[in-house]
C-alpha positions in Angstrom: 25.8 124.3 40.5 24.6 122.7 44.4 22.7 124.7 46.8 26.3 124.6 48.8 28.1 126.5 46.5 25.2 128.8 45.5 25.1 129.8 49.9 29.2 129.7 49.4 28.7 132.7 46.6 26.1 134.5 48.4 28.1 134.7 51.6 31.4 135.7 49.9 29.2 139.2 48.7 29.1 140.3 52.2 33.0 140.9 52.0 31.8 143.7 49.2 30.2 145.5 51.6 32.7 145.8 54.7 33.9 148.8 53.0 30.2 150.3 53.8 30.8 149.6 57.4 28.0 147.0 57.6 27.9 143.8 59.8 26.9 140.2 59.6 23.2 140.7 60.1 23.1 144.4 57.8 24.5 142.2 55.3 21.6 139.0 55.8 18.9 142.0 56.0 20.0 143.2 53.0 20.2 139.7 50.8 17.0 139.3 52.1 15.5 142.4 50.6 17.1 141.4 47.2 16.8 137.8 47.7 12.7 137.9 48.2 12.7 140.0 44.7 14.9 137.2 42.6 13.1 134.7 44.3 9.9 135.5 43.9 10.6 136.2 40.4 11.9 132.2 40.1 8.1 131.4 41.3 5.1 130.5 39.3 3.1 133.1 40.3 5.2 134.6 42.9 5.8 138.1 41.5 1.9 138.0 41.7 1.5 140.1 45.2 4.6 142.8 44.3 3.8 145.6 42.0 5.2 146.2 38.5 7.3 148.9 38.9 9.3 146.8 41.8 9.6 143.8 40.4 13.6 141.7 39.7 13.3 142.8 36.3 12.8 146.7 36.8 15.8 146.3 39.8 18.2 144.3 37.1 18.2 147.2 34.6 19.5 150.2 36.4 22.5 151.0 37.6 24.6 153.4 39.3 23.0 156.8 41.4 19.6 155.5 39.4 20.2 152.0 41.0 20.3 153.2 44.4 17.9 155.9 45.0 15.1 153.4 42.8 16.1 150.7 45.6 15.3 153.1 48.4 12.5 153.8 46.8 11.0 150.3 46.7 12.2 149.4 50.0 10.0 152.0 51.2 6.9 151.3 48.9 6.9 148.1 49.5 7.4 148.1 53.4 4.6 150.6 53.4 2.0 150.5 51.1 1.6 146.5 50.0 0.1 143.5 52.1 0.2 140.1 53.5 3.8 138.7 53.8 5.7 141.6 51.7 4.4 143.9 53.9 5.9 142.0 57.1 8.9 141.2 55.4 9.6 145.0 53.9 8.1 147.0 56.9 10.7 149.2 58.3 13.8 148.3 56.1 16.1 150.5 54.9 19.6 150.1 53.3 22.8 150.6 54.5 24.9 150.1 51.4 26.5 153.5 50.8 28.4 152.8 47.7 26.0 152.7 44.5 28.3 150.2 42.7 28.2 147.9 45.6 24.8 147.4 45.6 25.4 147.0 41.4 27.8 144.4 42.0 25.2 142.2 44.5 22.6 142.6 42.3 23.9 141.5 39.3 26.0 138.5 40.8 23.1 137.6 42.3 21.5 137.5 38.9 23.8 135.4 37.4 23.3 132.6 39.8 21.7 129.2 38.5 18.7 129.6 40.4 17.6 126.5 37.8 19.7 124.2 40.4 18.6 126.2 43.2 15.2 125.7 42.3 15.7 122.1 41.8 17.4 121.5 45.6 15.4 124.2 47.0 14.5 127.5 47.9 14.1 127.5 51.0 17.6 124.9 51.5 19.0 127.6 50.2 17.6 130.5 52.2 18.6 128.1 55.6 21.8 127.7 54.3 22.6 131.2 54.7 21.2 131.3 58.1 23.3 129.0 59.2 26.4 130.4 57.7 26.0 133.4 59.7 25.4 131.7 62.9 28.6 129.7 62.8 30.1 132.6 61.8 32.1 133.9 65.5 32.5 137.1 64.4 28.9 137.7 63.5 27.9 137.3 67.1 24.5 135.8 65.5 24.6 132.4 67.7 22.2 133.3 70.1 20.1 133.4 67.3 20.0 129.9 65.9 19.6 126.7 67.3 21.7 124.1 65.6 20.1 122.7 62.6 21.2 119.3 63.6 19.5 119.3 67.3 16.6 121.2 65.6 15.7 118.0 63.4 16.4 115.0 66.2 14.4 117.1 69.1 11.6 117.2 66.1 11.9 113.8 65.4 11.4 112.7 68.9 8.6 115.0 69.5 6.6 113.7 66.3 4.3 116.3 65.2 0.9 115.2 63.7 -0.8 115.9 60.8 -3.3 118.1 62.3 -1.8 119.2 65.5 -1.2 123.4 66.5 2.9 124.0 66.5 4.3 127.1 68.2 7.9 128.2 68.9 7.2 131.4 71.4 10.5 132.6 71.1 11.1 131.6 67.4 14.5 133.5 66.0 14.1 132.2 62.2 11.7 129.5 62.4 13.6 127.1 62.7 12.0 124.1 65.0 8.9 125.2 62.5 10.3 124.5 59.1 11.3 121.4 60.8 8.0 120.1 62.2 6.4 121.0 58.9 9.2 119.1 57.2 8.7 116.0 59.5 4.8 116.5 58.8 5.3 116.4 55.1 7.6 113.7 54.9 5.0 111.6 56.6 2.1 112.3 54.8 2.8 111.8 51.5 3.3 115.7 51.0 -0.4 116.1 51.6 -1.6 114.5 48.5 -3.9 112.2 49.9 -5.4 114.6 52.6 -8.5 116.8 51.8 -8.5 120.6 51.2 -9.3 121.6 54.9 -6.0 119.8 55.9 -4.0 121.1 53.2 -5.6 124.5 54.5 -5.2 123.5 58.1 -1.3 123.1 57.5 -0.6 125.7 55.2 -2.1 128.3 57.8 -2.4 127.2 61.3 -0.4 124.4 62.0 2.8 126.7 62.5 3.0 129.7 64.3 5.4 131.8 66.1 6.3 135.0 68.0 10.1 136.5 67.9 11.2 139.8 69.8 14.1 141.1 67.4 12.3 143.4 64.1 15.3 141.8 62.3 15.3 138.5 63.1 11.4 138.3 63.1 12.3 139.1 59.1 14.5 136.3 58.5 11.6 134.0 60.2 9.6 135.3 57.5 11.5 135.0 54.9 12.9 131.6 55.8 8.5 130.5 56.4 7.7 131.7 53.0 10.6 130.0 51.3 9.0 126.5 53.3 5.4 127.2 51.7 4.2 128.4 55.3 1.7 131.2 55.6 1.2 130.7 59.5 1.1 133.7 61.7 4.8 135.0 62.7 4.3 137.5 65.6 6.6 140.6 66.1 6.4 140.6 69.8 7.2 139.4 73.6 5.3 136.7 74.4 6.7 137.6 77.9 4.4 140.9 77.6 0.4 140.6 77.9 0.0 139.2 73.9 1.5 136.2 75.4 -1.2 135.4 77.3 -3.6 134.5 74.2 -0.6 132.2 72.9 -2.4 128.8 74.1 -4.0 125.4 73.3 -1.1 124.3 71.4 -0.5 120.4 71.2 3.4 120.7 70.5 5.5 123.5 71.3 9.7 123.5 70.0 12.3 126.2 71.2 15.4 127.8 72.6 14.2 130.8 74.1 16.1 133.5 75.2 18.1 133.2 78.7 19.1 136.0 81.1 17.2 138.8 83.0 13.8 140.5 81.8 14.5 144.1 81.9 12.2 145.9 83.9 9.9 148.9 82.4 10.3 148.1 79.1 7.2 145.8 78.5 4.3 145.4 80.8 4.7 141.8 82.3 1.9 139.3 81.9 -0.3 139.1 84.7 -1.2 135.0 84.5 2.1 134.0 85.5 2.1 132.4 88.4 6.0 132.8 89.3 6.6 136.4 87.8 10.6 136.1 88.1 12.6 138.3 86.5 14.9 135.6 85.4 13.6 134.8 81.6 13.6 131.4 81.0 12.0 130.8 84.2 9.1 132.8 82.9 9.5 130.8 79.3 9.2 127.5 81.0 5.8 128.6 82.5 4.6 130.0 79.4 5.3 126.7 77.8 3.4 124.6 79.7 0.7 126.6 80.3 0.4 126.9 76.5 -0.1 123.4 76.1 -3.5 121.7 75.9 -4.6 119.4 78.8 -5.7 116.3 76.7 -2.8 114.2 78.5 -1.0 114.4 74.7 -0.1 117.8 74.2 3.6 117.8 74.5 7.1 120.1 74.0 10.5 119.9 73.8 12.3 122.7 75.5 16.6 123.9 75.4 17.0 125.5 78.4 19.9 126.9 80.7 21.0 124.3 83.2 20.7 127.1 86.3 17.0 126.0 85.4 17.5 122.5 87.1 18.7 123.8 90.2 18.6 126.7 92.9 15.7 127.4 95.6 13.1 130.0 95.9 10.7 130.6 92.2 13.2 128.2 90.7 12.3 125.8 92.9 8.5 126.9 92.6 9.0 126.2 89.1 10.1 123.1 88.9 7.7 121.8 91.6 4.8 123.0 89.2 5.9 121.6 85.7 6.8 117.9 87.3 3.2 118.5 89.1 1.3 119.9 85.9 3.5 117.2 83.5 4.9 114.3 82.7 8.6 115.1 82.9 9.4 112.4 80.7 13.5 113.0 79.5 16.0 115.6 80.2 18.9 115.3 77.8 22.4 117.0 78.9 23.8 118.7 75.6 27.2 118.8 75.2 29.6 122.2 75.2 29.7 124.5 72.9 27.0 124.0 70.5 25.5 127.9 70.8 28.0 130.6 69.9 27.2 133.3 72.4 25.7 130.9 74.8 28.4 129.8 77.5 25.9 128.5 80.2 25.7 124.7 79.7 22.3 123.6 78.0 20.0 120.7 78.5 16.3 119.6 76.6 13.9 119.0 78.5 10.9 116.6 77.2 7.5 116.9 79.0 4.3 116.3 78.5 1.0 118.0 79.8 -1.1 116.3 82.4 -4.9 116.1 81.9 -5.0 117.2 85.6 -2.5 119.3 87.3 -1.2 117.5 90.1 1.6 114.8 90.8 2.1 113.5 86.8 6.0 113.3 87.0 6.8 110.1 88.6 10.3 109.9 87.4 12.6 111.7 84.7 14.6 109.5 82.4 18.4 111.4 82.4 21.0 111.0 79.3 24.2 112.6 79.4 25.4 113.9 76.2 28.2 116.0 77.4 30.6 114.2 79.9 34.1 113.0 78.0 32.7 114.6 75.2 34.2 116.1 72.1 34.2 120.0 72.6 32.1 120.9 70.0 32.4 124.4 67.5 32.7 125.8 63.3 35.9 122.6 63.3 34.5 119.8 64.8 30.2 120.4 64.2 27.7 117.9 66.1 26.1 115.3 63.4 23.2 113.4 63.7 25.2 110.0 64.7 26.3 112.0 67.7 22.7 111.7 69.0 22.1 107.8 67.6 22.5 106.7 70.8 20.6 108.9 73.3 17.6 108.0 70.3 17.6 104.4 71.0 17.2 104.6 74.6 14.7 107.4 74.0 12.5 105.6 72.0 13.3 102.3 73.2 9.7 99.8 74.5 11.4 99.4 77.8 13.7 102.0 78.8 15.2 100.3 81.2 16.4 97.7 79.1 18.7 99.9 77.7 22.2 99.6 79.1 23.7 102.4 78.7 25.9 104.2 81.2 25.0 107.5 80.5 21.0 106.5 80.6 19.7 106.7 84.0 16.4 107.2 85.9 15.7 109.3 88.8 12.1 108.9 91.1 10.1 111.9 92.2 11.3 111.1 95.5 14.7 111.0 95.0 14.2 114.4 93.3 12.2 115.8 96.0 15.1 114.5 98.6 17.2 116.7 96.4 15.4 119.9 97.1 13.9 119.7 93.9 17.0 120.1 91.9 17.6 118.4 88.1 21.1 118.0 88.3 21.0 114.4 87.7 22.5 112.1 85.0 25.8 113.1 84.8 28.2 110.7 84.6 32.0 110.2 86.1 34.3 112.6 84.1 38.2 111.2 83.1 39.1 111.9 86.3 36.5 110.5 88.1 34.5 113.4 89.6 30.8 113.7 89.5 29.9 116.8 90.2 26.3 115.5 91.8 28.9 114.3 94.4 31.1 117.5 95.4 31.0 119.3 98.3 28.2 121.7 98.8 30.6 124.7 98.8 32.0 123.6 95.1 27.9 123.0 93.7 27.4 126.6 95.3 30.7 127.9 93.4 29.5 126.1 90.3 25.7 128.0 90.7 27.5 131.0 90.7 29.9 130.5 87.9 26.5 129.5 86.3 24.9 133.2 87.1 28.1 134.9 86.3 28.1 133.5 82.6 24.7 135.1 82.4 25.5 138.1 83.4 28.6 138.2 81.1 26.2 137.5 78.1 23.6 140.5 79.4 26.7 142.8 79.9 27.7 141.8 76.0 23.9 142.5 75.0 24.4 146.1 76.3 27.4 146.8 74.8 26.2 145.6 71.6 23.0 147.9 72.0 25.3 150.6 72.6 26.7 150.4 70.0 23.7 150.3 67.5 22.8 153.5 69.7 26.2 154.8 68.4 25.8 154.2 64.6 
């Protein structure tokens, strides 16, 4: 049985819980509680951190009301009286399964799966398959927490994290970027078999870290890291609060931070952000380039909504600050439809922090992977081959030798002449209309539409919070 087949079987179990009113995210959390115990029983010495009384063998021997009561007791104990990753994963855990027969069916179905094949293909890959499944399921509303795996891997491949470097994701979601960075380092260093003990310990504990604000998503990140043998610190908290002030001196930052308007009054804001705007993405962007080492080598790749690329006021000031402190090397204009919950158009910014804070960006390369591209979604998913021409251009020794209409270079002077906007690089569409050449009123209307999309997403967020409160 392949990993994909196991993922499908696990996913189909969610239908068992619909009568209990369980949402997709509730189901994934519930599955995480149960899968952790099962996977620990399949790993040599994996159960050492779990009290014998609450191991998998004890869970599968019960049924009915006795099983439900024991399961509640197990969640409470593991979430309050253990330590390490076990405590982190089960902290605040509670079951949403009301019917004992449903709980029994899930546990026995999981126990009956072909775990030998799962271990052969990798338990981490199995879990990531589940995360990807929920991300592409429109009814789940979870797309905002997941970045497509192919995009993560392409970005990682281009940034090339190295052995001994400190990598971070300040809005890590389910830890996908750091999982990819970890895999890249292993693949390019013979799985560390020729490394010293000190190097191996560094990669295990210090090399890959992250922060996640949403508790349930943080739990998924912990589980994902555990199954990929990563023991780096994953903080539950808000990078834009005071805890973010300690997050610095990184060699690599890879992230897709949340966008929208920061709500006032919930958490104390950082005092070290120069332009303390309510715009989340502008604050995250400032945090990211400030968190990089100033050695001329520390680099970042960040997925951001296009409204960061234009606008006056704080938006322009942040762009100028970025181009002064960093070499803003490349902007990749992404296709539409690759993020379920994000209607706003997005781009990837690649930049390297300079040794000084003055005039580091001389020119910016743009690649248009948006215009005249197919519509991507669940039925037409983004694949690595869609990035092949961009990768070729990005990695070319002489970028100017690349003959591709999607690949253009813009000087800092040209950018300054346009109000320091970064809205370059889009080719003519099939109607021969270039967005940059539209009359100013139309450009302004497009900007307003982008802001409206952000406002719409915020309304959806408020509705979701109200629904949770009602439950």
